[in-house]
Phi, psi and omega in degrees: 000316179298320180297321180292329178288320183294321184297314176297324179297314179295321179295317179295320179298315180296318182296313183286329176295314179294325177296315177298324179295317181291332178283316186275327187300315178301319179294315181296316180295321178298314179297319180296317181295318179296318179294318178297320179294318179296316180297321178297312181296319183293316185280321187268338184241304186292315182298315175300321178295318178298323177296319178293324179295315179297320178297319179296321178296318181293320187282319192238345181274141176283355182244148358288151182291138179248123180274159178298323179297326179289327175295318180295317180294320180294326181298326182274348185250008179293137174282177186299316182295315180292325179294320178295321178295322179293318179294321179297332178281359181083031183055040183294130181289327179293325176299315180293324179294318178294325178298313180293320180296322178297319178297320180292316180298318179297322180294317179295318182297317180292330180290322181243045188300318184301313180283321184292325180295336178290343179299317180298319178296318180297315180295322179298318178297317180296318180295318178297321178299313181292327176298316176296324179294316181289314182290341177281346178285169183298311182293317180297322179295319179294318179295321179295318179296319178296319178297322177297320179298322179293317180298322182288352178259348182283139177300146182069311181298320183293341176276335185260315188302312181301321180293317179296320180294324177299318181294314180295321177295323179293319183285314188253337183062202177210158181291333184280319183214071181292151176276119182235138177249129184279313183199172180256134180225166172244132180228156177275099182210139010274002175206168178299137180098345177248120184260137178235146176271127182227168181242123181284126179258346179147198178285175183247189180290148183298317182295322179295316180295322179294321179292323181288332179078012178205159179303134180238160177230155175263130184235132175262121178261103180290148179267166180242138006265006181250101184285000178292334179247161180172208183231141176253121183233161175240126182224153173300138183301328182288345181264010177253151176244119178290132178252127182280057178230163181277167177299320180297320178296320180295319180292321177296320178299320181288313182299322183279001182071026179089003181284316182272100180264134177304142183304324182291345182253006178282131180306138181300136177087359179229154177233113182266108177228165181294319185223101184268153175289334179294140181286130179244152177300132180208186179294331184273342181236121182294145178293137180306134180091351180292138178088352180270139180260000000 
C-alpha cells in the first residue's frame, strides 16, 4: 500500500517539475542571452571606445582645467612608477598636466559611470552606421568584396567565415538582395511519402521550369535544430501544399523537432503539449487492460 502511494507522488512531482521547467526555462534563457550579449558588447566594444574617448580628452581637450596648485600637489603624490615616468619625460610640465587631467577625468567618469558608459555604445552604433554607409557605396562595395576574397583564402578563416556570413545574411539579409519567404508549404522531400515543411522563396530557373513542363517554385527546407542551414529544392507548384501558418510558426516547428505544432494545425479534439494534465500511459501508470487475461 505504501509503495502504491509513493509512486503517484513521485509521478506528480516529476510531471509538475518538468512543467515548471518548460515554463521558466525559455524566460531564463532569454534573459541570460540578452545579458550575455549586453556584457559582450559593453566589455569588447563599448569599454575600448570609452577608453579612447578618455585618452582623447586627456591629450587634446583643455578641460577639465588644471590649476598650478594641483600640479604642485600632484608632484608630491606621485608613486614610484609615475615619478620615474615623469623624470624620464624631463620633468615635463605638460606630462604632469596630462597626469592630473587623467585623474580628474577618471574621477568624473566613475562618478557618473552608468550614463558615461552609454557613450561607448552610442559611438559604436554611429560607427556601424557609417561603416554600412561607406561599404554600401560603389567603391566601398568593391573594397569589401576584395577583402572577402582575401579572407576566404586564409587558412582556418576560410572554414569559419563563409558559415558565419551565411548566418548573418539569413538573419539580417541585405538591402540589395534580401532573403524573403513568400509562404509556407509542405512538399514530399527527400522522397515520395515523406513530407517536409518548407518556405517558398520564389520562382525557379527558366531552364528547369521548361524541362519540368509546368510552373515550378523554389523551396527552402530548413534543417533542425538550426534553421539557418538547409536545402534549396525546385518542385512543381502543383506538388506543394500551402499551409496556413506563419513563417515564425514554421521555424518554431522545425527548431523544436516537430514538438511545437501551430494551434491551427493541431488535430481537432486533441491538445499536443509536452506535459499534459491528462493521464497518459507511462512507467508509473499501467496501461489500461494490462495484467488482464
